[in-house]
C-alpha positions, 0 to 999 in steps of 0.5 A: 325252314332253313337252307340246306348246308352248302347252298351256293348262290351265284349272282352274274352282274357288272359293276355299272348295272343298278339293278345288279346292285338292287338285286344284290342288296335284296339278296342280303336278308335272305342270305342271312336268314338261310346261311347261304353264300353268294359270289358275285361275278362279273359277266364283262370280265369273260366273253362267254359269260357276255354271250350267255348273260349280256342283256339279262343281267343280273342273273341269279343262279342256284347250282346251275339253275336260274332262279331269276333275272332283272329282279329278284323273285325272293319266293323262288330263291327261297324254295331253292334254299330249301329244296333237296338236292337231285 
């Protein structure tokens, strides 16, 4: 299966977070496999994001749907990358 065109993931992260680094590294093969794009957003740059995600980072979101936090759920990410848009 291949990703649908334009699939975009957002990783809510912070600079000093080792779990964030691990999730970003683990995402690399999936990004290459499916040709998806990834945007990394530092939650500490926005108080509203800190309020939402502070203790949950890293948080991975695909088009508004939270897929996982703390650790990468590769199967859930794969499913999101091939699922038709609603």
